C-alpha positions in Angstrom: 118.9 140.7 132.6 117.0 137.2 132.1 113.4 137.3 130.8 110.9 135.4 131.9 107.3 134.7 130.7 104.5 134.7 132.8 106.6 134.6 136.1 105.2 133.4 139.1 103.3 135.5 141.8 105.7 137.5 144.1 108.8 136.8 141.4 110.7 139.7 140.1 109.8 139.8 136.2 113.7 140.3 135.3 114.5 136.8 137.1 114.3 133.4 135.4 111.5 131.4 135.4 111.6 128.2 137.8 109.8 124.9 137.1 109.5 122.1 139.7 106.8 119.7 139.5 106.1 116.3 141.1 107.6 113.1 139.2 105.3 112.6 135.9 105.5 110.1 132.9 108.4 111.1 130.4 106.1 114.0 128.2 107.8 113.0 124.9 106.0 112.0 121.6 105.8 108.5 120.6 108.5 106.9 118.9 108.9 107.6 115.2 111.2 106.2 112.5 113.1 108.4 109.9 111.4 108.5 106.0 114.8 109.5 104.8 118.4 109.0 105.6 121.9 109.4 104.1 125.2 109.9 103.9 126.6 113.4 103.4 130.1 113.7 102.0 131.8 116.6 103.4 135.4 116.5 102.6 138.7 115.0 104.2 137.7 111.7 103.8 134.3 112.2 106.1 130.9 111.2 105.4 128.3 112.2 108.1 125.1 110.3 108.7 121.5 112.1 108.4 118.0 111.5 108.9 114.6 113.2 108.5 111.6 112.2 110.6 108.3 113.8 110.9 106.3 116.1 108.2 108.2 116.5 104.9 106.6 119.7 104.7 106.6 120.7 108.3 108.7 123.3 110.1 112.5 122.4 109.8 114.3 122.0 112.7 117.9 120.3 113.7 119.3 118.5 116.3 122.6 119.3 117.5 123.9 116.4 119.8 126.3 116.9 122.6 129.7 115.3 123.8 131.4 116.2 121.6 131.3 113.0 120.1 128.1 111.7 121.8 126.2 110.9 118.5 122.7 111.5 117.9 119.8 108.7 118.8 116.2 107.7 118.6 114.9 109.8 121.6 115.6 113.0 120.3 113.3 112.6 117.6 110.4 112.4 120.0 110.6 116.1 121.4 109.1 117.2 118.2 105.5 117.3 116.8 106.3 114.8 113.9 102.7 116.5 112.6 104.0 119.9 112.7 107.9 119.2 112.5 110.5 117.9 109.8 113.0 116.7 111.9 116.6 116.8 111.1 119.2 114.6 112.9 122.8 114.1 112.1 126.0 112.4 113.5 129.0 114.9 114.0 132.1 114.1 112.5 134.1 111.0 113.8 131.1 109.7 116.2 127.5 107.9 115.6 127.1 106.6 112.5 129.4 108.9 110.8 132.5 107.5 108.8 135.7 107.4 109.7 134.8 106.9 113.5 137.0 108.0 115.9 137.2 104.5 118.1 139.4 103.5 115.1 142.8 104.9 116.1 143.5 105.5 112.1 140.6 107.8 111.8 142.3 111.3 111.3 140.9 113.8 113.7 143.2 117.1 112.1 139.6 117.6 110.0 137.5 117.7 113.0 137.2 121.3 114.5 134.3 123.4 115.3 134.9 125.2 112.1 134.3 122.2 110.2 131.1 121.1 112.4 129.7 124.9 111.6 130.5 124.0 107.6 128.7 120.1 107.8 125.9 121.7 109.3 125.7 124.6 106.3 125.9 121.8 103.9 123.4 119.7 105.3 120.8 122.8 105.2 121.7 123.2 101.4 121.6 119.7 100.7 118.3 119.1 102.1 116.8 122.2 100.2 116.3 124.5 103.8 116.2 128.3 103.9 115.9 128.4 107.7 115.5 126.2 110.6 115.0 125.6 114.1 118.2 124.5 116.2 117.6 122.4 119.4 120.5 121.0 121.6 122.1 120.7 124.7 125.6 120.6 126.6 128.3 120.7 123.6 125.2 120.9 121.5 124.7 124.4 122.7 128.1 125.8 122.0 127.8 124.2 118.2 124.2 125.9 118.2 125.4 129.3 119.4 128.7 129.1 117.5 126.8 128.2 113.8 123.9 130.9 115.0 126.1 133.7 115.3 127.9 132.9 112.4 125.0 132.4 110.0 121.9 134.0 112.2 119.9 134.5 108.8 119.3 130.6 108.7 118.2 130.4 112.4 114.4 130.7 112.7 114.4 129.6 116.6 116.8 128.1 119.4 116.0 125.9 122.1 118.7 124.9 124.7 118.7 122.5 127.4 121.9 122.6 129.3 123.7 125.4 128.1 127.8 125.5 127.7 129.9 128.0 125.5 133.1 125.8 126.2 135.1 128.5 127.2 138.5 127.7 128.8 137.0 128.6 132.5 134.2 126.1 131.6 136.6 123.2 130.9 138.9 124.2 134.0 135.9 123.8 136.4 134.9 120.6 134.7 138.1 119.0 134.8 139.6 120.3 137.8 137.5 123.2 139.9 135.1 120.3 140.5 137.6 118.0 142.2 137.0 120.1 145.1 133.4 118.2 145.6 135.0 114.9 144.4 138.6 114.9 145.6 139.1 111.1 145.7 137.8 110.8 142.1 139.7 113.8 140.8 142.7 112.3 142.6 142.1 109.0 140.7 141.2 111.2 137.4 145.1 113.1 137.5 146.7 109.3 138.6 145.7 108.2 134.9 148.1 110.5 133.7 152.0 109.8 134.0 152.9 112.4 136.4 155.4 114.4 134.1 153.0 115.2 132.0 150.0 116.2 134.2 151.4 119.7 134.8 150.0 122.5 136.9 147.0 123.4 135.0 143.6 121.7 134.1 144.6 122.3 130.4 147.8 120.2 131.0 145.8 117.4 132.3 143.3 117.7 129.9 145.9 117.9 127.0 147.9 114.7 128.4 144.4 112.8 128.0 144.4 114.1 124.5 147.7 112.4 123.9 146.7 109.5 125.5 143.7 109.0 123.0 146.1 108.7 120.3 148.6 106.3 122.1 149.7 103.6 119.4 149.4 101.1 122.5 145.8 100.0 122.4 145.8 99.0 126.4 147.0 102.7 127.2 143.9 104.3 124.9 141.5 102.0 126.6 142.9 102.9 130.2 142.6 106.8 129.3 139.0 106.2 128.1 138.1 104.2 131.4 139.7 107.0 133.7 138.2 109.8 131.9 134.5 108.5 131.8 134.7 107.3 135.7 135.9 111.1 136.3 132.9 112.3 134.0 130.6 109.9 135.7 131.7 111.1 138.9 130.6 114.4 138.4 127.2 113.9 137.5 127.1 111.3 140.1 124.7 113.2 142.9 122.2 114.1 140.2 118.9 112.6 140.9 117.7 111.1 137.5 119.5 109.4 134.8 121.7 106.8 134.8 124.6 106.3 137.4 127.4 106.0 134.3 126.2 107.6 131.4 129.9 107.6 130.3 130.7 104.3 131.3 127.7 102.3 130.1 128.2 103.2 126.3 129.2 100.6 124.0 132.8 100.7 123.8 133.2 101.8 120.4 131.1 104.8 121.5 132.7 105.4 125.0 136.1 105.1 122.9 135.0 107.6 120.5 133.3 110.2 122.6 136.8 110.8 125.0 138.9 110.9 122.1 136.8 113.8 120.4 136.2 115.2 123.9 139.7 115.2 124.6 140.6 116.7 121.3 138.2 119.6 121.5 138.6 120.4 125.4 142.5 120.6 124.9 142.0 123.5 121.8 139.4 125.1 123.8 137.1 124.4 120.9 139.3 126.6 118.6 137.1 129.3 119.8 138.4 132.9 121.5 137.6 132.8 125.3 134.7 134.0 125.9 133.5 134.6 122.3 130.1 133.3 121.9 129.1 135.0 124.9 131.0 138.6 123.4 129.0 138.0 120.3 125.8 137.0 121.4 124.1 140.3 120.4 124.5 138.8 117.0 121.4 136.7 117.8 119.1 139.3 118.3 116.0 138.7 116.4 116.0 135.0 117.1 114.0 133.7 119.8 115.2 131.4 122.4 114.4 129.4 125.2 117.4 128.3 127.6 116.2 125.3 130.2 119.0 124.6 132.7 119.0 122.2 135.8 119.9 123.7 139.1 122.0 121.4 140.3 124.1 121.0 137.0 127.8 120.3 138.2 128.9 119.6 134.9 127.7 122.9 133.3 127.1 125.4 136.1 124.1 127.6 135.8 126.1 131.0 135.7 126.8 130.1 132.1 123.1 130.0 131.1 122.6 132.9 133.3 125.2 135.2 131.4 123.9 133.7 128.1 120.7 135.1 128.9 121.7 138.2 129.9 123.9 138.8 127.0 121.0 137.3 124.5 117.4 139.8 125.0 115.7 137.3 122.8 115.9 134.7 125.3 114.2 133.4 127.9 116.1 131.4 130.9 114.0 128.3 132.6 115.4 126.7 135.6 114.7 123.4 136.6 114.6 122.8 140.1 114.9 119.2 140.1 117.6 118.4 137.5 121.1 118.6 136.9 122.8 118.0 133.4 121.4 114.5 133.0 117.7 116.2 133.1 114.6 115.2 134.5 110.7 114.9 133.3 110.6 118.3 134.2 113.4 119.5 132.2 111.9 117.3 128.8 108.3 119.1 129.7 109.8 122.6 129.3 111.6 121.5 126.2 108.7 120.0 124.7 106.4 123.1 125.4 109.1 125.6 123.8 109.1 123.2 120.7 105.5 122.8 120.6 105.4 126.7 121.1 107.7 127.5 118.2 106.1 125.0 115.8 102.7 127.1 116.1 
């Protein structure tokens, strides 16, 4: 069962720790700039952008961003104590500052799969001369973290995840189908974005149809598919009390096109993972300490997956955030920083 360290009074020890606090200023470290960066040639014509900040001799940590295709950003640097961490950030293939960019229809997506990203992470680790590193990320990033750690457990010192997903087909079915029970009007509009003959009967058919639309030769068709996809993603997150009202739709146009194209590409293939494989193989994480931080009101990635992972991974501690969903909150950020601070020492 999920373990809680120092559970509150009257809370059974085998239950997740809950965190709910009054609103407070953002608990992150001050902004910091990288002291090293570059473009790593990972083959297949792809260059992956990376950067390093903090203490060059500190504890190595890798930030694994979400999406897939969201790219990294300066705020991720601020979760880490710059005196104690050597923090590495990278943009996964075809997004952020990596090239070619998925917003360019000529960018070849055949060489962008989960296995490719795992190999890129290993190539980056070797390039930077790191033996083992802490992994931090969330949402899609947690899927990639788990896939990497189960493939290379000897290279992972600790794991911190904010917003657990494993990208099972059942999770994809919920996000692009089941959640329509809560937002039926918005889901009808999402389905209407695909020609009726291509919608199929399954959620997988709908996601695959969107993947085809993002590859359409007509720019207007691609743009419409991008807009409709973002509108649905924003609807699913619309009940959350924190964060932007339009986290997908407000992105810069090229970034919006890239994240939708990459998301549809991955989700239409089930991330090239056997169904349930990451939970099935969680025993490979034995001996790796982990902290899982998850919002109670996360409709994009419901809490059940985090609960299942905590049960399957005996070295993980699950913290449920009572005032957050998928977009997080100051409480969630405080818990993530606390976990990272603890692992730094």
